[in-house]
C-alpha positions as CSV (number, residue, x, y, z in Angstrom):
1,M,10.2,261.9,160.4
2,R,11.7,265.3,161.0
3,H,9.0,266.9,158.7
4,F,6.3,265.1,160.7
5,V,7.6,266.5,164.0
6,N,7.7,270.0,162.6
7,Y,4.1,269.6,161.3
8,L,2.9,268.3,164.6
9,G,4.6,271.2,166.4
10,A,2.8,273.7,164.1
11,L,-0.5,272.1,164.9
12,V,0.1,272.4,168.6
13,L,1.0,276.1,168.3
14,L,-2.2,276.7,166.3
15,C,-4.2,275.2,169.1
16,I,-2.7,277.5,171.7
17,S,-5.0,280.6,172.2
18,H,-3.5,284.1,172.5
19,V,-4.0,285.3,176.1
20,Q,-3.4,289.0,176.3
21,A,-3.5,291.1,179.5
22,A,-6.3,293.6,179.5
23,T,-5.0,297.2,179.5
24,F,-6.5,300.7,180.3
25,T,-4.5,303.7,179.0
26,A,-4.9,307.5,178.8
27,T,-3.4,309.8,176.2
28,V,-3.8,313.5,175.2
29,D,-3.5,315.2,171.9
30,R,-1.2,317.9,173.4
31,T,0.9,318.3,176.5
32,Q,1.4,322.1,176.2
33,I,-1.5,324.5,175.6
34,N,-2.4,328.1,176.1
35,A,-4.9,329.3,178.7
36,G,-8.5,329.0,177.4
37,E,-7.7,326.1,175.1
38,S,-9.2,322.7,175.4
39,I,-7.5,319.4,175.2
40,E,-8.7,315.9,174.1
41,L,-8.2,313.1,176.6
42,I,-8.6,309.6,175.1
43,L,-9.2,306.7,177.6
44,E,-8.9,303.2,175.9
45,S,-9.6,299.7,177.2
46,N,-9.3,296.3,175.5
47,D,-11.2,294.4,178.2
48,S,-14.4,293.3,176.5
49,S,-15.6,291.4,179.7
50,Q,-16.5,294.6,181.6
51,F,-19.3,297.0,180.8
52,L,-18.2,299.8,183.2
53,A,-17.6,303.5,182.5
54,P,-14.4,305.3,183.8
55,D,-14.7,307.2,187.0
56,L,-14.2,310.8,186.0
57,T,-14.5,312.2,189.6
58,P,-10.7,313.1,189.9
59,L,-11.0,315.4,186.8
60,K,-13.7,317.7,188.3
61,P,-11.5,319.9,190.5
62,L,-9.0,320.7,187.6
63,F,-11.0,320.5,184.4
64,E,-14.4,321.5,182.9
65,L,-15.9,318.6,180.9
66,I,-17.0,320.2,177.6
67,N,-17.9,317.1,175.6
68,S,-17.6,313.3,175.8
69,K,-18.3,310.4,173.5
70,Q,-17.8,306.6,173.4
71,V,-16.4,304.7,170.4
72,N,-16.3,300.9,170.0
73,R,-14.1,299.5,167.4
74,F,-11.7,296.6,166.5
75,S,-7.9,297.0,166.7
76,T,-5.2,295.0,165.0
77,A,-2.2,296.5,166.8
78,Q,-1.2,293.2,168.3
79,G,-1.4,291.3,165.0
80,F,-5.0,290.0,165.6
81,E,-8.3,291.6,166.0
82,E,-9.5,292.6,169.4
83,P,-12.4,294.8,170.6
84,V,-11.4,298.2,171.9
85,T,-13.5,300.8,173.7
86,Q,-12.5,304.5,173.7
87,W,-13.9,307.3,175.8
88,I,-13.0,310.7,174.1
89,L,-13.2,313.6,176.5
90,T,-12.9,317.3,175.6
91,L,-11.5,319.1,178.7
92,L,-11.0,322.8,179.6
93,P,-8.3,323.4,182.3
94,K,-9.5,325.6,185.1
95,Q,-6.0,327.0,186.0
96,T,-2.6,327.7,184.4
97,G,0.8,326.4,185.1
98,F,1.8,322.7,185.5
99,L,-1.1,320.3,185.9
100,I,-1.3,316.6,186.3
101,I,-4.2,314.6,184.9
102,P,-4.7,312.2,187.8
103,P,-5.1,308.4,187.3
104,I,-8.5,307.4,186.1
105,S,-10.1,304.2,187.3
106,L,-12.0,301.6,185.3
107,G,-13.0,298.9,187.6
108,E,-9.8,297.6,189.2
109,R,-7.5,299.2,186.6
110,Q,-6.0,302.7,186.6
111,S,-4.4,304.8,183.9
112,A,-1.1,306.5,184.3
113,P,-0.9,310.2,185.2
114,I,-0.2,312.7,182.5
115,N,1.8,316.0,182.9
116,L,0.4,319.1,181.3
117,Y,1.7,322.7,181.0
118,I,-0.9,325.5,180.5
119,K,0.8,328.7,179.4
120,E,-0.6,332.2,180.3
121,S,-2.0,333.4,177.0
122,A,-1.3,336.9,175.7
123,S,-4.0,339.6,175.8
124,V,-6.7,338.7,173.3
125,S,-8.5,342.0,173.4
126,T,-6.9,342.9,170.0
127,A,-8.2,339.7,168.4
128,P,-9.6,340.5,164.9
129,L,-13.3,341.1,165.0
130,E,-14.1,338.6,162.3
131,P,-16.2,335.4,162.4
132,V,-13.3,333.5,160.8
133,Y,-9.6,334.6,160.8
134,I,-6.1,333.0,160.6
135,D,-3.2,333.5,162.9
136,T,0.3,332.4,161.9
137,Q,3.4,332.3,164.0
138,L,7.1,331.3,163.5
139,D,9.0,330.0,166.5
140,Q,12.1,332.1,165.6
141,E,12.9,335.2,163.5
142,W,16.0,333.8,161.8
143,V,17.3,330.3,161.1
144,Y,20.5,328.7,159.7
145,V,20.4,327.2,156.2
146,Q,19.0,323.6,156.3
147,A,18.0,324.1,160.0
148,Q,14.4,323.6,161.3
149,T,11.9,326.4,162.0
150,L,8.3,325.7,163.1
151,L,5.3,327.4,161.6
152,T,2.0,327.2,163.5
153,L,-1.1,328.2,161.6
154,R,-4.4,328.5,163.5
155,I,-7.8,329.1,162.0
156,Y,-10.3,330.7,164.5
157,H,-14.1,330.5,163.8
158,A,-16.7,331.9,166.1
159,I,-19.5,330.5,163.9
160,P,-19.8,326.8,163.1
161,L,-18.6,325.5,159.7
162,F,-19.7,322.8,157.5
163,A,-17.3,319.9,156.8
164,D,-16.3,321.2,153.4
165,S,-13.4,323.5,154.4
166,N,-10.3,323.7,152.4
167,L,-6.8,325.1,153.0
168,T,-4.3,325.6,150.2
169,P,-1.0,323.7,150.6
170,L,2.2,325.5,151.8
171,L,4.7,325.5,149.0
172,L,8.1,327.2,149.1
173,D,10.6,327.2,146.2
174,N,13.8,327.2,148.3
175,A,12.8,325.3,151.3
176,R,11.6,321.8,152.3
177,V,8.2,321.7,154.1
178,E,7.1,318.8,156.3
179,P,3.6,318.8,157.8
180,L,3.8,317.7,161.4
181,G,1.0,315.2,161.7
182,K,-2.7,315.8,161.1
183,P,-4.5,319.1,161.9
184,R,-5.7,319.4,165.4
185,T,-9.1,320.8,166.5
186,F,-10.0,322.3,169.9
187,E,-11.8,325.2,171.4
188,Q,-10.7,328.5,172.9
189,H,-12.6,331.2,174.8
190,I,-11.6,334.7,173.5
191,N,-13.2,337.7,175.1
192,G,-15.9,335.5,176.6
193,V,-16.8,334.0,173.1
194,R,-16.2,330.3,172.4
195,H,-14.1,329.8,169.2
196,G,-13.4,326.6,167.4
197,V,-9.7,326.3,166.4
198,I,-8.1,324.4,163.7
199,E,-4.3,324.1,164.2
200,I,-1.8,323.0,161.5
201,N,1.9,322.7,162.2
202,Y,4.8,322.7,159.7
203,A,8.5,322.1,159.9
204,I,10.4,324.3,157.4
205,F,14.0,323.6,156.3
206,P,15.4,326.5,154.1
207,Q,17.8,325.2,151.5
208,Q,19.6,328.5,150.8
209,S,20.7,331.6,152.7
210,G,19.1,335.0,152.4
211,L,15.7,336.4,152.9
212,I,12.7,334.1,152.1
213,E,9.0,334.8,152.4
214,I,6.5,332.4,153.7
215,P,3.5,332.8,151.3
216,E,-0.1,333.3,152.3
217,Q,-2.5,330.4,152.6
218,I,-6.1,330.6,151.7
219,F,-8.8,329.0,153.8
220,S,-12.4,328.6,152.5
221,A,-15.4,327.1,154.1
222,T,-19.2,327.3,154.3
223,L,-20.8,328.9,157.3
224,A,-23.4,326.8,159.2
225,G,-25.3,329.7,160.7
226,H,-25.2,331.2,164.3
227,D,-27.2,331.5,167.5
228,P,-28.8,335.0,167.8
229,H,-29.1,334.5,171.6
230,S,-25.4,333.6,172.1
231,L,-22.5,335.9,172.9
232,T,-21.1,335.7,169.4
233,P,-21.1,339.3,168.0
234,F,-21.4,338.0,164.4
235,S,-24.2,337.2,162.1
236,A,-24.1,334.8,159.1
237,Q,-26.5,332.9,156.9
238,A,-26.4,329.2,156.6
239,G,-24.7,328.3,153.4
240,Q,-22.7,331.5,153.1
241,R,-19.2,330.8,151.6
242,I,-16.3,332.6,153.2
243,E,-12.6,332.9,152.3
244,V,-9.8,334.2,154.5
245,R,-6.0,334.5,153.9
246,S,-3.0,334.2,156.2
247,A,-0.3,336.9,156.4
248,R,3.0,336.7,154.5
249,I,5.9,336.2,156.9
250,P,9.6,337.1,156.1
251,L,12.3,334.7,157.4
252,Q,16.0,335.5,157.5
253,V,18.2,332.5,156.7
254,K,21.9,332.6,157.7
255,A,24.8,330.8,156.0
256,I,26.9,328.1,157.6
257,P,29.1,329.6,160.4
258,K,32.8,330.1,159.5
259,D,34.0,328.3,162.6
260,Y,32.2,325.0,161.6
261,P,34.7,322.3,160.4
262,E,35.2,322.7,156.7
263,H,34.9,319.1,155.4
264,A,32.3,317.9,157.9
265,A,28.7,317.3,157.1
266,W,26.6,320.4,158.1
267,L,24.3,319.3,160.9
268,P,22.2,322.1,162.4
269,A,20.0,320.6,165.1
270,Q,18.6,320.9,168.6
271,Q,20.2,317.6,169.7
272,V,22.5,315.0,168.1
273,S,23.6,311.8,169.8
274,L,25.4,308.5,169.0
275,E,24.7,305.0,170.2
276,Q,26.3,301.6,169.5
277,S,25.6,298.0,170.3
278,W,27.3,294.7,169.4
279,A,26.1,291.3,168.2
280,P,27.1,289.0,169.6
281,S,27.9,290.7,172.8
282,L,31.5,291.7,173.5
283,D,31.4,289.4,176.5
284,T,31.5,286.5,174.1
285,P,35.0,285.6,172.8
286,I,35.7,286.8,169.2
287,S,37.5,284.4,167.0
288,T,39.6,285.1,164.0
289,G,37.7,284.7,160.7
290,T,34.3,285.2,162.6
291,A,32.2,288.3,162.0
292,V,31.1,290.6,164.8
293,T,28.5,293.2,164.0
294,R,28.4,296.8,165.4
295,L,25.1,298.7,165.1
296,L,25.6,302.5,165.0
297,K,22.7,304.8,165.6
298,I,22.5,308.6,165.0
299,H,19.6,310.4,166.7
300,A,18.8,314.0,165.7
301,Q,16.1,316.4,166.8
302,G,15.2,319.1,164.3
303,L,16.9,317.5,161.3
304,P,15.6,315.2,158.5
305,D,17.0,311.7,158.3
306,S,18.3,312.4,154.8
307,Q,20.9,314.8,156.2
308,L,22.4,312.3,158.7
309,P,25.9,311.2,157.4
310,A,27.5,307.8,157.1
311,L,30.0,306.7,159.8
312,T,32.3,304.4,157.9
313,P,35.3,303.2,159.9
314,P,38.8,303.9,158.5
315,P,40.5,301.1,156.6
316,A,42.9,298.9,158.5
317,S,45.2,295.9,157.7
318,T,44.1,294.0,160.8
319,Y,40.4,293.6,159.9
320,T,37.9,293.7,157.0
321,V,34.7,295.6,157.4
322,Y,31.4,295.0,155.5
323,V,28.9,297.9,155.7
324,D,25.2,297.0,155.2
325,Q,22.6,299.3,153.7
326,P,21.5,301.9,156.3
327,S,18.0,302.2,157.5
328,F,16.2,305.5,158.3
329,G,13.2,306.7,160.3
330,H,11.6,309.8,161.7
331,Q,8.6,310.8,163.8
332,F,6.7,314.1,164.3
333,T,6.4,315.7,167.7
334,E,5.5,319.0,169.2
335,Q,9.1,320.0,169.1
336,G,9.4,319.2,165.4
337,L,11.1,316.4,163.5
338,I,13.0,313.6,165.3
339,S,15.0,311.3,163.0
340,H,17.5,308.5,163.2
341,R,19.9,306.6,161.0
342,D,20.9,302.9,161.7
343,E,24.1,301.5,160.2
344,R,25.4,297.9,160.6
345,Q,29.1,297.2,160.2
346,A,30.4,293.6,160.2
347,F,34.1,293.3,161.3
348,V,36.2,290.2,160.5
349,F,39.6,290.1,162.2
350,Q,42.5,288.3,160.6
351,S,44.8,288.0,163.5
352,A,44.5,287.2,167.2
353,G,45.3,289.8,169.9
354,Q,43.9,293.1,171.2
355,H,42.5,295.3,168.5
356,S,41.3,298.9,168.8
357,L,38.6,300.8,166.8
358,A,39.1,304.5,166.5
359,A,36.9,306.9,168.4
360,I,34.0,308.5,166.6
361,K,33.7,312.3,166.8
362,L,30.7,313.8,164.9
363,P,30.5,317.7,164.8
364,W,27.1,319.4,164.8
365,W,25.8,322.9,165.4
366,N,23.5,323.4,168.4
367,T,20.7,325.8,167.1
368,S,19.5,326.3,170.7
369,T,22.8,327.6,172.1
370,D,24.2,328.7,168.7
371,Q,27.5,327.0,169.1
372,L,29.6,324.0,167.8
373,E,29.3,320.7,169.7
374,Y,30.4,317.1,169.1
375,A,28.6,313.8,169.5
376,E,31.3,311.2,170.5
377,L,31.8,307.5,171.0
378,P,35.1,306.4,172.7
379,A,37.6,304.1,171.2
380,Q,36.6,300.5,171.4
381,K,39.0,297.7,172.4
382,L,38.3,294.2,171.2
383,Q,40.1,291.0,172.3
384,V,40.3,288.4,169.5
385,I,41.4,284.8,170.0
386,A,42.7,282.4,167.4
387,A,40.1,280.1,165.9
388,A,40.2,276.5,167.2
389,L,41.6,273.9,164.9
390,T,39.1,271.6,163.1
391,A,39.2,268.0,164.2
392,N,39.6,265.2,161.7
393,S,36.1,264.5,160.2
394,T,36.7,260.7,160.2
395,D,37.0,260.7,164.0
396,L,33.6,262.5,164.4
397,T,31.6,260.4,162.0
398,P,30.2,257.2,163.5
399,L,30.1,254.0,161.6
400,A,26.8,253.2,159.8
401,S,26.9,249.7,161.3
402,D,26.8,251.0,164.8
403,P,23.4,250.3,166.3
404,A,23.6,253.3,168.6
405,T,23.5,255.6,165.5
406,L,20.3,254.1,164.3
407,T,18.2,254.7,167.4
408,P,19.3,257.5,169.7
409,D,18.8,256.9,173.4
410,N,17.1,260.2,173.9
411,Q,14.2,259.3,171.5
412,P,12.5,256.1,172.8
413,L,10.3,254.1,170.5
414,W,7.1,254.7,172.6
415,L,7.3,258.5,172.0
416,W,7.2,258.1,168.2
417,Q,4.4,255.6,168.5
418,A,2.3,258.1,170.5
419,L,3.0,260.9,168.1
420,S,2.0,258.7,165.2
421,A,-1.2,257.8,166.9
422,L,-2.0,261.4,167.7
423,F,-1.4,262.4,164.1
424,F,-3.6,259.6,162.8
425,I,-6.5,260.7,165.1
426,L,-6.2,264.3,164.0
427,T,-6.3,263.2,160.4
428,L,-9.5,261.2,161.0
429,V,-11.1,264.1,162.7
430,G,-10.2,266.5,159.9
431,F,-11.4,264.1,157.2
432,S,-14.7,263.7,159.1
433,L,-15.2,267.4,159.3
434,W,-14.4,267.8,155.7
435,W,-16.9,265.1,154.6
436,R,-19.6,266.6,156.8
437,A,-19.0,270.1,155.3
438,R,-19.4,268.8,151.8
439,H,-23.0,267.9,152.5
440,Q,-23.9,271.2,154.1
441,P,-25.6,274.0,152.1
442,A,-23.4,276.9,151.2
443,V,-24.0,280.0,153.2
444,I,-23.4,283.3,151.5
445,V,-22.7,286.1,154.0
446,P,-23.7,289.4,152.6
447,A,-21.0,292.0,152.5
448,S,-21.5,295.0,154.7
449,N,-20.0,298.2,153.6
450,G,-21.3,300.4,156.4
451,P,-24.7,301.4,157.9
452,S,-27.7,301.4,155.6
453,S,-29.8,304.5,154.8
454,R,-32.6,303.1,156.9
455,N,-30.3,302.7,159.9
456,L,-28.9,306.3,159.5
457,H,-32.5,307.6,159.2
458,D,-33.5,305.8,162.4
459,D,-30.3,307.1,164.2
460,L,-31.2,310.7,163.2
461,K,-34.8,310.3,164.4
462,R,-33.7,308.8,167.7
463,A,-31.2,311.7,168.2
464,C,-33.7,314.4,167.3
465,L,-36.5,313.1,169.6
466,S,-34.0,312.6,172.5
467,N,-33.3,316.4,172.3
468,D,-29.5,315.8,172.2
469,P,-27.9,318.4,170.0
470,Q,-24.4,316.8,170.0
471,S,-25.7,313.4,168.9
472,T,-28.1,315.0,166.4
473,R,-25.3,316.9,164.7
474,Q,-23.3,313.7,164.3
475,A,-26.3,311.7,163.0
476,L,-27.3,314.6,160.7
477,D,-23.8,314.7,159.1
478,A,-23.8,310.9,158.6
479,W,-27.3,311.0,157.1
480,A,-26.4,313.9,154.7
481,R,-23.5,312.0,153.3
482,Q,-25.9,309.4,151.9
483,H,-27.5,312.0,149.6
484,P,-26.0,313.6,146.4
485,E,-26.8,317.1,147.7
486,S,-24.8,318.7,150.5
487,L,-26.5,319.7,153.7
488,A,-26.1,323.4,152.8
489,D,-27.8,322.9,149.4
490,I,-30.7,321.0,151.0
491,A,-31.2,323.8,153.6
492,M,-31.2,326.5,150.9
493,R,-34.2,325.1,149.2
494,D,-36.2,324.5,152.4
495,D,-36.9,327.3,154.8
496,S,-38.2,325.1,157.6
497,L,-35.0,323.0,157.5
498,S,-32.9,326.1,157.4
499,D,-34.6,327.5,160.5
500,A,-34.3,324.1,162.3
501,L,-30.5,323.9,161.5
502,D,-30.0,327.5,162.8
503,A,-31.6,326.5,166.0
504,L,-29.4,323.3,166.3
505,N,-26.2,325.3,165.6
506,S,-27.3,327.9,168.1
507,A,-27.7,325.2,170.7
508,L,-24.3,323.7,170.0
509,Y,-22.5,327.1,170.3
510,S,-24.4,328.5,173.2
511,E,-23.5,328.4,176.9
512,N,-26.4,326.2,177.8
513,Y,-28.1,324.1,175.1
514,S,-30.2,321.9,177.5
515,N,-33.5,323.6,176.3
516,W,-33.1,322.6,172.6
517,Q,-36.0,320.6,171.1
518,G,-35.4,318.4,168.1
519,Q,-39.0,317.9,167.1
520,A,-38.9,320.8,164.6
521,L,-35.8,319.5,162.9
522,W,-37.2,316.0,162.6
523,Q,-40.5,317.3,161.1
524,A,-38.5,319.4,158.6
525,I,-36.5,316.4,157.5
526,G,-39.6,314.3,157.2
527,Q,-41.1,316.8,154.7
528,L,-38.1,316.6,152.4
529,S,-38.5,314.9,149.1
530,F,-35.6,313.4,147.1
531,T,-35.6,312.2,143.5
532,E,-35.1,308.5,143.6
533,P,-34.3,306.4,140.4
534,S,-37.5,304.7,139.5
535,A,-38.0,301.4,137.7
536,A,-38.6,301.6,133.9
537,S,-42.2,301.9,133.0
538,G,-43.9,299.6,130.6
539,D,-43.7,302.1,127.8
540,D,-39.9,302.3,128.0
541,Q,-39.4,298.5,127.8
542,L,-38.1,296.9,124.6
543,P,-40.8,295.2,122.4
544,P,-40.9,291.4,122.4
545,L,-38.6,289.6,120.0
546,Y,-41.5,287.6,118.5
547,P,-44.7,289.8,118.6
548,P,-48.0,287.9,118.4
């Protein structure tokens, strides 16, 4: 009967639909940028019942809208699939200093405001006069051993690039290198010329003192041409391969300071903190022989989780402690690596009375102020009571002949009869559906691995004839991926396509591309010929097994 009740409860839970509150959120790719740089604002809604667009009017006084696109997809963040709509906006701030992205409205919902800081950029008049160049920066000139230093590598290109670029990995023999998330892309105006920027950030942790050198990195890509009528003072042919190198950067690594505690774990960080919690709560009485668990957390900014030490309590005769395996975690932020270590300690006290756990004092070196500090937890007092005596089991066990033990008063007979009837009806319905399904023809749903070549062809035609360079560029890249040749190779063997691509790239990287016409590009693509695998001819077929 107990299994039947559990089964019925599971059926009821399956019949309950998930009702999720619709949300509308706003996020940005960066909260601190330099003047002249663009940011990416992502507006996201999971309300599939509305077909509205966000009201972008509050953004106009503060930002210039460079580009926008809408993406519809399915998300499984809540454990089940739900449709999600994203509006991805590329914005260029009109002023420097602290800015607030105001709340954006979508129907009756509003997003939360976002704080930004736009720094005054240094003079860019000395920027290298090259179509593509690399700028590398370290956040500090020297660092302690095993401490974090941030390397920012930016690739500037005043001419559009094909999507075949490559950057060699950053490898150091005597340092640990952690890439901080995925590369970012944005735009920046330098000397009146719009540049595309690819930004890669690394956290570097030197493992020995002395002078180390951050090696050069090599970036290679294929140029996609340029607009001769734009302000770009560079010329390049579509399909031209370029290669640029970053500068070598020396870094001085200092040893552990002499005034750091000798036998303590070396923790150079920007911030270290301790946190504890108890389960069950200390408000609940603790009995002798019963375990109470303390969860200790170490949080560190600018330090890998592998360097966080264990915090094992000292042995004592009044209790026994059992330490579980620790768990680790980290995340990447604009300030570098943030990590934590979680450790569970189960205490079992042998005697009643008031017990005290020693205070925890963890030394660490503040790399921001260059001085020794301590993360502390005060001593913890615990009140333990004696465990209650166990009563005689014969007094608590009712006789089997007692009728009250056979039918509890809180479970009347009619309830079980109703549950049994409900289960019988559900069984009949399920059997009927199964019997009906057996006589239905099988339906084979074809698998879909993405858009077909025909759909991509139609999307490209629609984008060209609508004279929209942004949509045309996206549709062109998707169409080109369906062919064995790259877009650059196709353009090199067809002059009309090469000229049409130059005109498209010129429109994309000019101040005003509203006059671009896509008819020429579509005609050039229509004249292309590709070698398709043909069916075997009659001459290539095998002879019959039994010739006449």
